[in-house]
ROFILO-853178 format. One record per residue: residue in three letters; x, y, z of N, C-alpha, C in turn; residue number from 0. Coordinates in steps of 0.1 Angstrom, whole numbers, always signed. Layout:
REM ROFILO-853178
DRENPA     r      nX      nY      nZ     caX     caY     caZ      cX      cY      cZ     k
DRENPA   ALA       X       Y       Z       X       Y       Z       X       Y       Z   NUM
...
***
This chain:
REM ROFILO-853178
DRENPA     r      nX      nY      nZ     caX     caY     caZ      cX      cY      cZ     k
DRENPA   MET      +8     -12      +0      +0      +0      +0      +9     +13      +0     0
DRENPA   VAL      +5     +22      -8     +12     +35      -9      +3     +46      -6     1
DRENPA   GLU      +8     +55      +3      +0     +67      +7      +8     +80      +5     2
DRENPA   HIS      +2     +90      -1      +9    +103      -3      +1    +114      +4     3
DRENPA   PHE      +8    +123     +10      +2    +136     +15     +12    +147     +14     4
DRENPA   ASP      +7    +159     +14     +15    +171     +13     +15    +178     +26     5
DRENPA   ILE     +27    +184     +29     +28    +193     +41     +33    +206     +36     6
DRENPA   GLN     +26    +217     +40     +30    +230     +37     +38    +236     +50     7
DRENPA   LEU     +51    +237     +49     +58    +242     +60     +57    +257     +61     8
DRENPA   PRO     +58    +263     +73     +58    +277     +74     +71    +283     +69     9
DRENPA   SER     +72    +296     +67     +85    +302     +64     +95    +300     +75    10
DRENPA   TYR    +107    +296     +71    +118    +295     +81    +129    +304     +77    11
DRENPA   SER    +137    +309     +86    +148    +317     +83    +159    +308     +77    12
DRENPA   ARG    +168    +315     +71    +179    +308     +64    +186    +299     +75    13
DRENPA   GLY    +189    +287     +71    +196    +278     +81    +190    +264     +80    14
DRENPA   PHE    +194    +256     +90    +190    +242     +91    +180    +241    +103    15
DRENPA   HIS    +168    +235     +99    +157    +235    +109    +151    +221    +111    16
DRENPA   LEU    +151    +216    +123    +146    +203    +126    +131    +202    +123    17
DRENPA   ILE    +127    +193    +115    +112    +192    +111    +107    +178    +114    18
DRENPA   THR    +114    +170    +121    +110    +156    +123     +96    +155    +129    19
DRENPA   GLU     +94    +163    +140     +81    +163    +147     +69    +168    +138    20
DRENPA   GLU     +72    +178    +130     +62    +183    +121     +58    +173    +111    21
DRENPA   VAL     +68    +166    +106     +65    +155     +96     +56    +144    +103    22
DRENPA   LEU     +60    +140    +115     +53    +130    +122     +39    +134    +126    23
DRENPA   ARG     +37    +147    +129     +24    +152    +133     +14    +151    +121    24
DRENPA   HIS     +19    +153    +109     +11    +153     +97      +9    +138     +92    25
DRENPA   SER     +17    +129     +96     +17    +116     +90      +7    +106     +96    26
DRENPA   GLY      +2    +109    +108      -7    +100    +115      +0     +87    +119    27
DRENPA   PRO      -7     +77    +122      -1     +64    +126      +7     +58    +114    28
DRENPA   LEU     +19     +54    +117     +27     +47    +107     +25     +32    +107    29
DRENPA   PRO     +27     +26     +95     +25     +12     +95     +36      +5    +103    30
DRENPA   ARG     +34      -8    +106     +44     -15    +114     +57     -16    +107    31
DRENPA   VAL     +57     -18     +94     +69     -18     +86     +67     -11     +73    32
DRENPA   GLY     +77      -4     +68     +75      +3     +55     +87     +12     +53    33
DRENPA   LEU     +84     +22     +45     +94     +32     +41     +87     +46     +39    34
DRENPA   MET     +93     +56     +45     +88     +70     +43     +98     +77     +35    35
DRENPA   ASN     +93     +83     +24    +101     +92     +16     +95    +106     +17    36
DRENPA   ILE    +104    +116     +18    +100    +130     +19    +107    +137      +8    37
DRENPA   PHE     +99    +144      +0    +104    +152     -12    +101    +166     -10    38
DRENPA   ILE    +110    +175     -13    +107    +190     -12    +106    +195     -27    39
DRENPA   HIS     +95    +203     -29     +92    +208     -42     +99    +222     -45    40
DRENPA   HIS    +111    +223     -41    +118    +236     -43    +132    +233     -47    41
DRENPA   THR    +138    +243     -54    +152    +242     -59    +162    +250     -51    42
DRENPA   SER    +158    +257     -41    +167    +265     -33    +166    +261     -18    43
DRENPA   ALA    +161    +250     -16    +161    +244      -2    +162    +229      -4    44
DRENPA   GLY    +166    +222      +6    +168    +208      +6    +164    +201     +19    45
DRENPA   LEU    +166    +188     +19    +163    +180     +31    +176    +172     +34    46
DRENPA   CYS    +178    +169     +47    +188    +160     +51    +185    +154     +64    47
DRENPA   ILE    +192    +143     +67    +191    +137     +80    +205    +139     +87    48
DRENPA   ASN    +205    +144     +99    +217    +146    +106    +215    +147    +121    49
DRENPA   GLU    +225    +151    +128    +225    +151    +143    +214    +161    +148    50
DRENPA   ASN    +206    +156    +158    +196    +165    +164    +199    +168    +179    51
DRENPA   ALA    +210    +165    +184    +213    +167    +198    +220    +180    +201    52
DRENPA   ASP    +229    +184    +193    +237    +196    +196    +234    +207    +186    53
DRENPA   PRO    +228    +218    +190    +224    +228    +180    +236    +235    +173    54
DRENPA   THR    +248    +234    +179    +260    +240    +173    +263    +233    +159    55
DRENPA   VAL    +259    +221    +158    +261    +214    +145    +254    +221    +134    56
DRENPA   LEU    +242    +226    +137    +234    +234    +126    +241    +247    +123    57
DRENPA   ASP    +246    +253    +133    +254    +266    +130    +266    +263    +122    58
DRENPA   ASP    +273    +252    +125    +285    +248    +117    +281    +245    +103    59
DRENPA   PHE    +270    +238    +101    +266    +235     +87    +264    +248     +80    60
DRENPA   GLU    +257    +257     +85    +255    +270     +79    +268    +277     +75    61
DRENPA   ARG    +277    +277     +85    +290    +284     +82    +298    +277     +71    62
DRENPA   ILE    +298    +264     +72    +306    +256     +62    +300    +258     +48    63
DRENPA   PHE    +287    +257     +47    +281    +259     +33    +283    +273     +28    64
DRENPA   ASN    +282    +283     +37    +285    +297     +32    +299    +299     +29    65
DRENPA   HIS    +308    +292     +35    +323    +293     +32    +325    +286     +18    66
DRENPA   LEU    +319    +274     +16    +322    +267      +4    +315    +274      -8    67
DRENPA   ILE    +303    +280      -6    +295    +286     -17    +291    +299     -13    68
DRENPA   PRO    +299    +309     -13    +296    +323      -9    +287    +330     -19    69
DRENPA   GLU    +280    +340     -14    +273    +349     -23    +282    +359     -30    70
DRENPA   ASN    +277    +365     -40    +284    +376     -48    +297    +371     -55    71
DRENPA   LEU    +297    +359     -59    +308    +355     -67    +308    +362     -81    72
DRENPA   PRO    +319    +368     -85    +318    +376     -97    +315    +369    -110    73
DRENPA   PHE    +316    +356    -111    +313    +349    -123    +299    +343    -124    74
DRENPA   ILE    +291    +345    -113    +277    +340    -113    +268    +349    -122    75
DRENPA   ARG    +261    +342    -131    +253    +350    -140    +238    +350    -136    76
DRENPA   HIS    +233    +340    -129    +219    +340    -125    +218    +348    -112    77
DRENPA   THR    +215    +361    -114    +214    +370    -102    +201    +377    -101    78
DRENPA   ILE    +192    +375    -110    +179    +383    -111    +171    +381     -98    79
DRENPA   GLU    +172    +370     -91    +164    +367     -79    +172    +371     -66    80
DRENPA   GLY    +183    +377     -68    +191    +381     -56    +204    +373     -55    81
DRENPA   SER    +213    +379     -47    +226    +373     -46    +226    +360     -38    82
DRENPA   ASP    +216    +357     -31    +215    +344     -23    +209    +333     -32    83
DRENPA   ASP    +203    +336     -43    +195    +326     -51    +204    +315     -57    84
DRENPA   MET    +214    +319     -65    +222    +309     -72    +230    +300     -62    85
DRENPA   PRO    +236    +306     -52    +243    +298     -42    +233    +288     -35    86
DRENPA   ALA    +220    +293     -33    +210    +284     -27    +207    +272     -36    87
DRENPA   HIS    +207    +274     -49    +204    +263     -59    +216    +253     -58    88
DRENPA   ILE    +228    +258     -57    +240    +249     -56    +240    +241     -43    89
DRENPA   LYS    +237    +248     -32    +237    +241     -19    +226    +231     -19    90
DRENPA   ALA    +214    +234     -24    +203    +224     -24    +206    +212     -33    91
DRENPA   SER    +214    +214     -43    +218    +203     -52    +228    +194     -44    92
DRENPA   MET    +236    +200     -35    +245    +192     -27    +238    +183     -17    93
DRENPA   VAL    +228    +189     -10    +221    +181      +1    +210    +172      -5    94
DRENPA   GLY    +204    +176     -16    +194    +168     -22    +180    +172     -19    95
DRENPA   SER    +170    +167     -26    +156    +171     -25    +148    +160     -18    96
DRENPA   SER    +153    +149     -14    +145    +139      -7    +153    +131      +3    97
DRENPA   VAL    +146    +125     +13    +152    +116     +22    +143    +104     +23    98
DRENPA   SER    +148     +92     +25    +140     +80     +28    +144     +74     +41    99
DRENPA   ILE    +134     +70     +49    +137     +65     +62    +129     +52     +64   100
DRENPA   PRO    +135     +41     +68    +128     +29     +71    +118     +31     +82   101
DRENPA   ILE    +107     +24     +82     +97     +23     +93     +98      +9     +99   102
DRENPA   LYS    +101      +8    +112    +102      -4    +119     +93      -3    +132   103
DRENPA   ASP     +86     -13    +134     +77     -14    +146     +69      -1    +148   104
DRENPA   GLY     +64      +4    +136     +55     +16    +137     +62     +29    +140   105
DRENPA   ARG     +75     +29    +139     +83     +42    +142     +93     +44    +131   106
DRENPA   LEU     +97     +57    +129    +108     +59    +120    +121     +53    +126   107
DRENPA   ALA    +128     +46    +118    +140     +40    +122    +152     +49    +121   108
DRENPA   LEU    +151     +61    +127    +162     +70    +128    +172     +66    +139   109
DRENPA   GLY    +184     +69    +137    +194     +67    +148    +191     +76    +160   110
DRENPA   ILE    +196     +73    +171    +192     +80    +184    +195     +95    +183   111
DRENPA   TRP    +205     +99    +176    +209    +113    +174    +205    +119    +161   112
DRENPA   GLN    +196    +112    +153    +193    +117    +140    +179    +124    +140   113
DRENPA   GLY    +178    +134    +131    +166    +141    +129    +165    +145    +114   114
DRENPA   ILE    +153    +149    +110    +150    +153     +96    +151    +168     +96   115
DRENPA   TYR    +159    +174     +87    +161    +188     +86    +156    +194     +73   116
DRENPA   LEU    +150    +206     +74    +148    +214     +62    +161    +223     +62   117
DRENPA   CYS    +167    +223     +50    +179    +231     +48    +174    +243     +40   118
DRENPA   GLU    +172    +254     +46    +167    +266     +39    +179    +275     +36   119
DRENPA   PHE    +181    +276     +23    +193    +283     +18    +190    +297     +13   120
DRENPA   ARG    +178    +302     +13    +175    +315      +9    +173    +324     +21   121
DRENPA   ASN    +176    +337     +19    +174    +346     +31    +159    +348     +34   122
DRENPA   ARG    +151    +347     +24    +136    +348     +26    +130    +338     +17   123
DRENPA   GLY    +131    +325     +20    +126    +314     +11    +111    +313     +11   124
DRENPA   GLY    +104    +317     +21     +90    +315     +21     +85    +301     +25   125
DRENPA   SER     +73    +299     +24     +67    +286     +27     +72    +275     +18   126
DRENPA   ARG     +74    +263     +23     +80    +252     +15     +70    +240     +15   127
DRENPA   LYS     +68    +234      +4     +59    +223      +2     +67    +210      +2   128
DRENPA   LEU     +63    +200     +10     +68    +187     +10     +57    +177      +6   129
DRENPA   THR     +61    +166      -1     +53    +155      -4     +59    +143      +3   130
DRENPA   VAL     +51    +137     +12     +55    +125     +19     +48    +113     +13   131
DRENPA   THR     +56    +103     +11     +51     +90      +6     +54     +79     +16   132
DRENPA   ILE     +44     +72     +20     +46     +61     +29     +42     +48     +22   133
DRENPA   SER     +52     +39     +21     +49     +26     +15     +50     +15     +26   134
DRENPA   SER     +40      +6     +26     +39      -4     +36     +37     -18     +29   135
***
């Protein structure tokens, strides 16, 4: 059995934001076994699974991504949407647009320190749409 539903996330500031509980709140009861896939419908934000215990990890992610892909590079041509847009597309390509998580015993089989993150790479990205697919 396959089930799809959409989640409209509120606007988040630029950075990495834990959304695990928000996804679970919208998903309802999970099957005993299966797979959850979460897809983001945007090209300047991404999704990842990473540490959810120490918030400094998120700050370091932001700093490292901004160091690797800074704004205002002189050779960037796609600038009509702002200096943060093209770097956001590149960063989103690096983290990806979906994550898949096994479901075991009716729960997401995340590691003890893992969480699902929205990676917002725009200064003002706005609301973000996710499609969640649950296969059982």
